[in-house]
Steps between C-alpha positions, in 0.01 A plus 500: 500500500443852371463837665234716336460871565229712338268793562121474521232770497317550827174357369672183369696413816238272662452299182876471452559382857220248464652371174846434650362350823631147528786556255703774673761402756623757751315783326588847622227726633355723224618860537346811348715687250523874552498767227379266227167563340330296234498810278878483458561309181821386342804294574724571796763675282226721349378597849856577611560705182190708579627566852845591364337749264355680803849551649708811433633466144861590580539251785683173457325179599661247730409138551382600850255746339356222285476273806312771688262550206435126481429486872264797472317318220462195721748295300813320616796739530732206433402508132655845445791364294268314264277807458805720432619256233161510328497881515852514353404262219196715429714812475345670802814489717868499417783409733724782620696317767462192717154524656432844345276548199373797303178528309578479130455816297516733801853621446709588192831460685740277311313519169668619183343801332388458140629742241 
């Protein structure tokens, strides 16, 4: 058996439910997702990076902040660690301490000056 979870546009929901009728066992009731519009394009890390860019530039980012952003975007807050890893690999965040991250390029602290 497999558990499948996906999002569907409002207009496609009836066709989707009709397509899985007869195959789905113990299907959960469809729930609307708040704060997500079809105009928002990009991957989840890209959407989170855009929200982080709106935050105050000097503030550090915690994993709880990323979870809150994911929840506001209608995504699962449990995937915060995976999103943070992608953002760190992309050079958007860097780790300061356990659970605390700073946006890369926002501070010159700790850098050597060129002569």
